[in-house]
N, C-alpha and C positions, 0 to 999 in steps of 0.2 A: 138107612140113608146116611151118606157121608156128610152131606151138607145140611145143617140145621139152621133155621131162621130164629133169631133171638126174639123173645118177647120183650118189647121195649116200650116204655112209657115216657112221654115227653113232659118235662116240667113246664111251668108257665112263668112268664115274666122275664125270660132271658132273651134279650134281643138277638144274641148270637144264634138262636135256634130258628130264626125266621125262615131259613132255607131248608129246614129239616122236615119238610112236609111228607117225605117218604117214610117217616117213622123212626129214623135213627139220626141223632144229632151228629152232623158231619164235622170233622175237624177242619178248622179254617187256618190258612197260612197267614192271615192278616196280622196276627198278634204273636208272632214267633217268640218263644220263650227261651231263656237260658236256664237250664237245670243242670245239676251236677251229674245226673244219671244219663242224660241224653244231650250230647253236645253237637249233634249233626243238625242240618237244616231240613226244611220240608221238601219232599220230592227231590232228593239229591241223586236219585237213580242208584242208591245203595240198596238194592232190592233184596229183601229177605224171604222171598217166595219167588217164584211160583212152584207149586208142587201139587201132586195128585193126593188128595186127602185119603187117609187110611180109615179103616173101620174100627169099631171097638173090639177089644181083644181080651182074652183071659190067659194068654200064653205067658210063660215065665221068661219073657224076653223084653228088651228095650226095642220096640218096633218103630221104624221110621218109614217115610214114603220111599218109593223106588228112586234110586239115584243118590240117596244120602247114606252116609255111614257115620259110625262113632268110634272114637278111640278112648279107651279107659286110661285116663291120665294118672289117677291115684285112687287106691281103694284102702279101706280100713287096714291099718297095720303096716302099710308100705313105708319104707324109709324115705324121708324127704330131703335129708342133708347128710353131710359127712360126720356130723356129731351124733348121728343115730336117732334123731327125732323121728317119730312115726306119725302118719296121717291118722287123725282122730276118727271118732265114730259118728254115724248119722249126720253126714254132711248136708248142709242146707244152702244158705245164700252164697253166691259167688260174685266176685268183682274183678275185672281185668284191668291191670295197670301196664300200659305199653312201656317197654324199655327203649329209649331213644326214638320214640314215635313208631315203633315197629308193630305191625299187625300179626307178626309171626313169632315174636318173643316178648315175654312180659311176665309180670308177677300176677299170680292168681290168688286172691284171698278166698278162703272157703270157711264158712261157719260149721261148727259141730254142736248139735243141739242137745242130745242126751245119750245115755248109754243103755245097754241091755245086760241084764244079769246072765242070760243064756250065752251071749256072745262075747262079753267083755269082762265082767267082774266075777262071775260065778255067784251062786246063791248066798244069801246072808246066813250066818250061823245063829245059834241061839242067843249070842250076845250082840247081834247086829253086825255091821261091817267091821272087818279087820282094818288095821291101819293101811295095809297094802291094798286092800280093795278100795278104800276111800281115795287113796292116791290115784289108782287106776281110773276111778270114776271122774275125778277132777281133771286128770291129765287128758283124757279123751274127749273132753268138751272144750269149748272156746273156739279157736280158729287155727287154721294152717295157712302159712304164706309159702306158696310154691313158685319156683321159676319154671315156666313152661315154654316150649318152643315147638315149631312145626319143622320137621326134618326135610331133607331133600326129596323124600318119597311122599311127602304130604301127610305124614303121620305126626300127631301131636304127642309129645312126651314130656316127662318131668326131668329137669336138670338137677340131679342130686348133688352136684358139685357147686351149686349156687352159693354165693356169699350172702344172699338175702333170705334164703329158705329157713324158716324157723317156726316154732309153735308159740302161740299165745293161748293160755288155758286157765284152768281153775286153780293153778298154783302161782300164776304171775301176779306180782304186786301192782296195784293201780292207784293212781292219785285221784281223790275226789275233788271236783271243782264246783263252783257255784254256791248258791245260798245255803244249801243243806250241809256243805262240807264243814266238819268240825262242830256241828250243832248237836244239841241233845237229841234231836230226832234220829241221828245215826250213831248215837252213843259216843259222840265226840270224835269220831273217826275222821282223819284226813287222808288216810291210805287204807285200802281194803285188799283182801286176798282174793284174786282170781276173777274170771268171768266165765259164766256157764249158762246153760239153757239158751244158747245163741241161736235164734231162729233166723230171721232175715236181717236186713241192714240197708246200707246206702253208702254213697261216696260223697265227699265234700268237694267244693270248688277249689280247694287247695291240695287235692291229691292225697287225702287220707281216707280211711274206711271207718264207717260207723257200724258197729255190730250191736245187735239188740238182744237184751236179756228178757226172755219170755217167762216160761213156767219154771221158776227158780225154787219153789217151795220144797219140793222133795229132796233136791240136792242139799239145800240148806239144812234140812232136818237130819239127813243121813250123815252129813259132815260136821254137824254142830256149829253152823255158821249163822251170823246175825242176818236175818232176812232183810233188814233195811239197807244192807250193803249191796243188794242185788235187785234186779228189775229196772236197771238204768240203761242208758245208751253209752257205750264205750267207744273211744276213739283210738286208732292205731295208725302209725305212719309206716306202711309196708317197706319203703325204701330206707328207713332210718331206724335201725335197731336201738340206738341210744336215745331216741326221742321218747320222752316219758309218756307211757300210755295212761289214759285217764277216763274217768266216768263223769259225765256232765249232769249234775243234779238239776240244773235249770230246765232241762228237758223233761223233768218229771219222772216219777217212778210208778210203773204199772207193768202189765204183761205186754211189753213192746214186741210188735211184729217187725216193723221196718222203719226206716226213715226215707224221706225224699226231700232233697234240698233245692230251693230255687231262690231267686232274687225278687224283691219288691221293686216297684217302679222307682223308688228313691234309693235303691242300692242296699237295703238291709237284707240279711239272710233270713229265709223262712224255711222251717223244717216241719213237714207233715208226718204224723205218726198215727198208727192204729193200736188199739188195746185188744189183743186176741183172747177174748172170753165172752161168754153170753152176757148180753145186756151191758155192754161196755161202750165207751165213748170214742169219738174221733178228736184228735188233738192237732194243734200247730203251735210252733214257737216262733216268735219274731224277735230278732236281736235288736238291741238298742243302737249299736254301732253299725257302720256300713262296711261292706266288703271291699277290700283293697287287694287287687290281683298282685300287686308288687310286694305285699306283706308276707306271702307264702304261709308257712305253718303258724305264724303269729295270728292269722285269722281265727285260729281255734278259740281265742279269747271271746269271739263273738257268741260262742255257745255257753258262755258263763254269765252273761249279763243280758237279760231280755225278759219277755213276758210269755208265759204259757197260756194257751187258750184251749177251750173245748167247745164243740159245735152243738148249738141248740137248733135242731132241724126245723122244729115247728115255727120258731121265730125267724129263722134264717140269719142268725147272729152268732158270732164267736164270743164266748164268755171268758173274760180274763180271770185266771185263777190266782187271786191275790188274797193275802191275809185279811185286808180290810173288807173285801167283799164277803168272805166267809163269815167273819165276825159280825158283820152287819146283818146277815141272814139269821145267825144264831142269837142275835140280840132280841129277837121277837120272842116274848115269853110264851106265845101260843104256837111256837114252831113245832112241827111234827116231822118225823123223818120221811123223806121222799122214798120212792121205790129204789131199792138197791142199797140203801144206807141203813146200817144197823146201829143202834145205840140211842141213848137219851140225849136231850139237849145238853145236859150237864156233862155227859161223857164226851160229846163233840167239842164243847168249849174247852175241856181239859186237854183234848188232843191238839186242837189248832191254836197254838200259842205264838208261833213264829212262821215266817215264810218257808223256812225249812220244813216245818210240819206239813204245810200245804203241799209241797213238792213230794215229800215222802208218801203222803196219803192222797196223791193227785186224783186217783179214781173216785174216792169218796168226795173230795172237794168239788170235782166236776159235777157230780150228781146233786150235791147240796146247792149248787149255783144254777141248776136248771138245765144242764147239758143233757142231751138225749141219749138214753141207753139204746144200743143198736145190736145187730146180729153178728157178733164176732168180726169186727172190722180188722182185717189183716193187712194185706199190702196196700199202700197208698202210692200213687204215681202222678206226677205232674206231666200233663201232655206237653211235649216239646214244641208243639205247633200253635197252641192257642191259650196256654196257661189254665185250661180247665184241669180239674183234679179228679182222678179216678180212684175209687175205694172198693176193694173186694170185701164184701160182707159174706163170709163163708157159709154160714147157716145158723139157725137157732131153732132147734126142734121144740123147745119149750113154748114158742109162740107160733109154731106151724110153718116156719120158714125152713123147709126141709132141704132145699137144694141151693139156697143162697142167691145172691144177686150182686151186680156191680153198680155202684152209685157214681154219678158224675156231678161235681160241684162247679158252679160258675161264680167266681169271686166278683164282687161289685167292681165295675170298670176294668175287669181283667187284672186287677192288682192283687198279688198274693198277700199283701199286708192289709187288705180290706177286712173290716170287722162285720161285713154283711155278705150274704151269699144266697144264691138260688141253687136248686139241684134237680136232677132227674134220676129215675131208675133207668140206667143205661141198658141193662140187660138182666135177665133172670135165668137162673139155672132151671133145669127140668127136662122133660121129654122133648119139648119143642125146640130146645137149644142143643140137646144131645150131650150135655155135661152137667155135673153136680159139684157143688162146693168149690167155687173159685177161690184161689189163694194168691200166689205171686203173680204180678203183672209186669210187663215191659212193653215198650214200643219199638218198632223198627222205623226207618226213615221214610217209608211210604205211608205212615200213619196207621199201620196195622197194629192191633192190640193183641199181644200174646198172653195167654192165661194158662197157668197150670192148676190142677185140681187136687183137693185134699179130702177125699172120702176116707173115713176111718177103715182100718183093716177089718174090723168086726162088722162093718156094714156092707162092704163091697160084695157085689154079686148075690145080694140077698134082698128080698122084698122089693121095695120101690127103687132100689139101687141096681137091680139086676140088669137092666137094659144098658147101663153105662159101661159095663166091663170094668177094666182096671182104671186107675187114675191116668190122666193124660195131659198132653200139651195141645192147646187149641189156638188157632189164629183167627182173629175177627177183623176183616177189612172194614174200615170206616168210610170208604168211598168206593166208587166203581161198581161193576156188575155184581160182584159178590158181597156188596155192602150188607152188613148185618148177618152174614152167614158164619156159623162156627165150623171151621175146617180143622179136623184133627190131624196134627202133625206127628205126635208121638204117643205111644202107649207104654206104660210102665210094667216092669216085672211083677210077679205075685207079691201082694201085701205092701208094695212100695208106693211112694208118691214121688213125683218129679218136682224139684224145687230150684230156685235161684237161677232162672234163665238170664244169661248175659251174653251180649254180642261183642265181638271185637269191633273196633271203630269202622273197619271196612265191611263189616257184616258178612264176611266169608266164613266165619266160625261162630257157632253158638255153644257156649259152655252151659252144662246142665248137671245138676246133682241128682243122683238116684238115692233116695233115703229109705232106710229100713226095709229092704227086700227080705222076705221070709220072717217078718215080725210076728206072724201068728204061729210060728213053729212051737210045738209043745216041748221038744227036746232035741238034742243033737242027732237023735236017731229018727226023728219025725220032722224033717225039714220040709217046709212048704216051697222053698226056693233055693236055688244054687247060683243065682245070678251074682257076678258076671260070668260064671261058668269058665273060670280060669283053671288051667291045668295045675293040679296040686292043691287047690283050695278044698277044704272040707266043710266049709260053711258059706252062706251068702255074705257078701260084703258091700256095705254102702260105698259108693264110688262117685267121683266126678268125671264126666266125659266131655269130649270136644266133638261136636257134630259139624261135618262139612258136606259139601255138595250143592251149596247155593249157587244159582246161576245168575249172571248179570247181562 
């Protein structure tokens, strides 16, 4: 079956669900939101479908519906500028920044999450990584800024003569901002070396990109770097090379998947974030100051002064992560460590001495204060139509959630700054929906939810994952005749996952990253994939593509 109906459960107590008797909460245009990721209006006729859904596949190809095509813009190792910088490895999140309002020329930010010994650095020697290997490992993570354009034949290309194109990576120096900067919690650092383990991200209302550091531990260990300098949200201004790149400690340190930024009813900036690990929490940050569209990049200071919260699902409340709250809990002589927290009361008291400590150890602080451990909360997106918040919980086999689900939050009174919420399980992965392991999310202007999946390479096409084929990209209409049906739009090459779906503002182009094709290869002589099958290539290469063919 190409079309699969979601298993969807409605929450209770949310007035906006009154019309959802058909079984799926329908997006409403009555409370149109302004988010940094989605700046279009509801039903603007910028239609990102219609298409004939494809079937699951195990081919070593990026498969699309009839009438659609893709152009490979950049693949690992390609030169991106005249300085000789090269495109990094394992591309993930993408963000498009139009040049002079164009839908056919702009800057494309691309994350690079991690490297491969087989394809990038070569194996470690008896003494560990060499200095050259360490440099390669750090250089090929972080991000790439590309200038991209659509030529007269409709083909998307990279402009290597761009004055903007450059790399931000594990060798770039970053400024630390916020309460933890310069504190003992980060060993007194105010600047740190590099960003890496860059998974997903988000954009700001002032035209910068936020890139998120996720699984940073291995790189820190191999490169001999201080772990407290990583696991943050980093900010870069793609158009301004001289603008000081920075990491915002006020947003907390954990295994960041992405950010999604919106505005509260009174104009404060709100940033939602997921912590991609088993039994981890969902977070949001609320600035103390208000957004000023005339202030431009100076709005970045809003990410330095505010409050970080974590979600308590059982109570329907956002818990503020403050030093006072943590110390109050630990002041109880009968305190015992909750699930997920290791250490004695004395050890916890020794750790949490300042607000900087709370932010550096935000994941433990959240659990200490009663936030709910969940099933790998990855991408979080604010609906641009009704201010509800969608969270992809990828899976958690420890608790039997094999195929994951998507949660939908309803903030009290539709205000992103609310401290109370209700929620529903919007959709669950599995045989009935036709996909497993939801990861990155995005919306189009018709209210369709686009979902990419992240089954591990070791699980795909085995056991209970056999029926799903390769990872894919799915579209879920939230209204109309196909409401609640998962329609497969793309299938990934072997061992790969599809990441970072991003539309141009006119929705005529979809940028998509193809990450780690051939990841299960045992050697260069036993390759499982050769995607993108370019002439002269002797190995598979992660690449970012532009998909066209959308009809209006």
